[in-house]
N, C-alpha and C positions, 0 to 999 in steps of 0.2 A: 531562459528568457533574459534579455538585457534590462537595463533600468529605464529605458525610454518609455514614454507614455504609450506610444503606438508601435506595433510591428510595422516595419517598412519592407515592402516587397518590390523587387525589380522584375517586371514582366517583360519577357523578350519574345518578339514575334518577327518573323522574316518575310511574311507574305506581302505582296503588293496589292492583291485583290481583296475583296470582302466576301467571305463565304461563311459557312456555319461556324468554323473555328474562331474567326474574328468576332462574330456576334457573341460567342461564348465568353471570350476574354472581356468584351464590353460589359456583359451581364455580371461577370465575376468582379470586375473592378468596382462597378456601381454598388453591388451588394456588400463587398468587403468594406467599402467606405462606411456603410451603416454599422459595421461590426468594429469600427475603430482601427482599421488597417489602412496605412498610408501606401498608396500605389504610385510607382514611377514606371514609365514605359521606355523601352528601347525598341524602336520599330524601323522598318525599311524606309529610306528616304523616298519621298514622293508617293508613298502608299496611301491607300484610302484610310488605313488605320491612323496614319499620321494626321490626316485631315480631321478624323474623328476626335483624336486627342486634343487637337487645337480648338475645335469647335466646342468641346465639352470641358475645356479648361483642365485637362489631365496633364500633369507634368510629364514631358517626354523628351527623349533624345532620339536622334536618327542616325542610321549608318547604312552602308550600301548592301551588305549581306550578299555579295556577289557569288560566293561559293561556300562549301563546308570548311574550306581552309583559308578563309578571308582574314588575313593577318590584320588589316586595318580595322575591321569590325571587332575582332577580338581585343585589340588594343583600345578601341573606343569603349568597349564594355568594361575593360579594366579601369579606365579613367572615370567612367560613370560610377562604378562601384567605390572608387577612392573618394569621390566627391560626395555621393549620396549616402554611403555607408549602409546599404540595405542589410536586413537580417537574413533575407532569403532571396534567391533568384528563382523565378518560375519560368522555365523554358516551354513555350507553347507550341513550337513547331520543330520538325526534325533538324532543320538547319540551325535554328536557335539553340537546340540541344547540342549540336556539334560544336558550334562556335563558343558556347558557354564553357564546354569542357576544354576547348582549345585555350581559353583564357586562364585556366588553372595552371597552365605551364608558364604563365607570365606572372604568377603570384596571387591570383584571385583564390581565396580560400573560404568562400561563402557557401553554405549548404544550398544544394540545387534540388528543385522539384521539377519533374518532367511530366508534361501532359502528353498522352498518346491517344490520338483521335481517329486513327486509321487502322483498318484490319489487314494491312499488307504484311507479308512475311518480314521478319526482322533480319537484316543482312549484317548488322554490326552489333552483336551482343555486348561487346566491351563497353559501348556507350551507356548501357543500362547497368552494367556491373561496376562501373567506375565508383570509387569510394566517395566522391563528392556528391553523387546522386543519392539523396536520402529517401526520396519517395517517387514512385512512378504511378501517376494517376491515370487510369484507363477509363474511357467514357462508357465502356460496356464490359460485361463479363466475357463476351466473345473476344474482345481485344486482350483482356487480361490473360485468357487461356493461351493466346498466341505468344505473349511476352514471357510468361513463366516457363514456357517450353525451352526458352533459349538462355535464361539467366540463372546464375547460381543462387543469389539471395532473393528468393521468391517472396519473402515476407514484406519487402518494401514495395511490392506491387499491389495496388488496391483498385477497386472500382468505385468511381463516383460518377453517376450518370449525369449527362448534360441536362441543363434545365432551361426553361423558357419563361418569359413573362406571360403567364396564363391570363392576365387581365387585359392585355392590349387589344383584344378583339371586341371587347364590350363597348368600345367607343368608335368602332369602325363605321365607315359610311356605306359599307356593303355595295360596292360598285359591281356592275354586271358586264363581264367581257362579252357575253352574248349580244347585249345591246350595243356595246362599243364597236363591235365588228359587223353590225348590221345584220345579225342572224335572227331568224324568227324566234320569238319568245318561247314557243313551244319546245324548242330544242333543249336537250340536256347537255351539260358541260362537264368534261373530265380534264383534269390538269395536273401538272407537276411544277414545282417551283425550284427544282434543283439545277445546279450548273450543268451545262451540256458538256460533260466530261466522259471519258471512256468507261469508268466504273459505274456510272449512272445508267448505262446501257439503254440509251434512247432508241436504239434500233429495235429492241424488244417492245418499247413503248409504241413505236409506229406499227410494228407487227400486231400488237394487241388491238390497236385502233382499227386496223384493217379487218381483223376477225370480228370485232364488235359491229362494225358497219355492214357486215354481211347479214347480220340479224336485225340491226336497228339503224335506220337511215337518219333518224332525228337526234343524232349525237355529234358534238363537235369536241375536238381535243385541243388543249392549249399547252404548249411548252413555254413556260414562263421563266425566262432567264437567258443567259448567254454562256459562252464557253468555247474551248478550243475545237470542239467537233461540230460547231454550228453549221458550217458549210456542208459537211458530210451528211448530217442529218437532214438538212434542207434538200440535198440531192436525193437522198433515200426516200423522202416524202414524195418528191416529184416522180421518181421512178415508179412508185406504187400508185401514182395518180391520186394522191390524197391531199393535194395542196389546198383544196376547198374545205377539207375536214380536219386537218391537223395544222394548226396555226402556231407559228413561232412569234411570240410577242416581243422578244428581246428583253433586256434587263428592265425591271420595273421597280420603282421606289414606293409603290402603293400596294404592296403585298397584303398589308393589314386590311385593306378595303376590298381587294378583288378575291382573296382566298375564300372568305365566307360565301361568296356567290357561286362557287363550284358545287356541282351535284355529287362529284366523286373525286378523290385524290388518288392518283395512280403512281406508285413508285416501282420501277423495274430494275433497281440496282443489282449489279453482280456482287459488289461488296459494299459495305456501309459500316462506319464506326458504330453509330447508334441510329441516326436518322432524325435530327431535330425538326426537319421540315414535316415529318409525320406528326410530331407533337404539336406543331403549329396548326396542322390541319385538324387534329382532334379538338384543340382548344377553340378553333373557329367553327366547330360543329359540322365538319365535313367528314363523311364516312370514307374509310381508307381501304384500298386494295394494294398489296405490296408483295414483294418476293421475300424469300428466306435468307437474303444476303446479310452476312455479318451479324451485327447486333440487332437487326430489325425484329426478330422474334421476341426480344426482350420488351418490345413495345407493342407489337401487333400479335395479340392472342386470338387465334382463329375462331371465328364465330362470336367473339366477345368484343374486342376493341377494334376489330377489322377483319378482313378476309386475306388469306395468305396463300401463295403458290410457290412452286419451285422456281429458282432462277432460270430465266430464259424460256419459260413455258408460256408462250403467248396465248395458246389455246385455253389453258386453265385460267389465266389472268382475264381473258375476255369473258369467260363464263362468270367469274366473280364480279366483274364490272357490271354485266347485264343484271345479275342478281340484285345488286345495290340499286340500280336504276329502276327496276321493276317491282321489287318486293318492299312495299312501304313499311311493313312491320319490322322486317330485318333492318332496314335503313334507320328507323327511329331507335331501335335497340342499340345498334352500333354507335350511333351518335351519342346517346346517353351514357353508354359504358365508356366511350372515349373521353367524354367530358369529365367523368368521375375519375378515370384512370390517370389523366394528365396532371391531376393535382399532386401526384407523387413525383413529378418531374419539374419542379419550380426552380427558378434561378436562385431564390432565397435558400432552398434546401441544398442546392449545389454549392453555394458559397459557404453555408454553415459547415458542411462536411469538409470543405477545403480548408477553412479556417481552423478546424479541429486538427487537421494534419499539420498545418503550419505550427500551431502551438505545441503539438506533440514533438515535432522535430526540435524546436527551440528549447523545450524543457528537458 
């Protein structure tokens, strides 16, 4: 450890949008500040995270992050390191990881921590075996198992589960999407707040809705968010004549208020790093039905913290949704177990464990 009063960390993120990963960086920076860590950010020009840093008075620099071989961004990173003299660089995205390593060829010799949030197969193991990478933080054991299959030094790969602000729903206004869309109060609502992306498999979400509606007509499904497959999902909803029963709300900034109003949270992902939206649902007191994709089984324990089915199995998923909507005793049990369980996945604990790894590296 150096003689400075604080550890200084340069957080590098290349994403232009705001999804679960960006929320995790925001939580981490906030909690690290309480632990005496000074954070500086290098983010994508014009990104939502850039705006977040500006609004929250987080010191930041921006770059274009145009590709994994973006010379200008790597040189910008070198300049930032020279000026800020961080003790560590924490690369939070794959492109950030690549460009941070690229900067080592221009003289940057600062220890690197890499966060791995996705459970996709690793195509470039050398990025993780690089000597400059001192720690690989995986957000689930599922991701860790994928990483250690490909790298030589498995000891530097650890799991630190993502965390959430478990208190944020206690002050929510509890808005009702049912009322907002003019649907009868007697209807039950099922929803998901994930981005409309391929690995979230909203086609199975729609298939599950179709199967539920065969048995129960008084249910409406909400896809809360946006993403690259939005038009395809909208078309699929129309093909199945479900446009009155499956509603796309678009991106919402009031998730804290509308999430507690759902009767069931349905996640149909094919793959998932961990699934922090599931943690949010549990913290909001919403019972969960999910698939076994990626790290989800580390959160959803069948018949305890939620109900779980195989990936793509819309029949089984529909049965589980109907159980939650009809079995009051089961519903209450899942809600209570979920509230208790989510206390293990706080942003404070995530930051504390990350801070411990920072200090271990520097010592």
